[in-house]
C-alpha positions, 0 to 999 in steps of 0.5 A: 239682546242683540242679533249676534247674541241671539244667533250664537245662543241658537247655534249653541242650542242646536249643538247641545240639544240637537247635535247639529253642529254649525248649521248654515244661517239659511239652511232648511233645517227640516231638509238638511238636518231632519229637524221635525215637529218634536224638535221644534217643540223642544226648541220653543221650550229653549226659546222660553228659557232664553227669553225668560218668558212663556210663549202663548199658543198663538206665538207657538203656532206662528213658529211652526212655519220657521225653517232656518236659523235666520228665521228663528233669530227674526222670530226671537227679535220680534218676540223680544220687541213685542214684549218690550212694547207691552211692558209699561214704562212706569210713571212719566 
């Protein structure tokens, strides 16, 4: 999944699930939109759906310091990359 597609999906999730329309890529979500830890848990669930995978407790814990859309996109790109690297490529 490309960065622009990830960003578009996250912005759609913010609109549909949190009624936050057009958040700035570098807005502090907590300060600008009162995005709290309960919202963060729901967002992690949406990320699991987006990636079609379950996040580990360590991955969820790492996400708790995320504050901006750009950081969310970076986080998802890293998760996708890590999962791709962890998947065996089959017989060579």
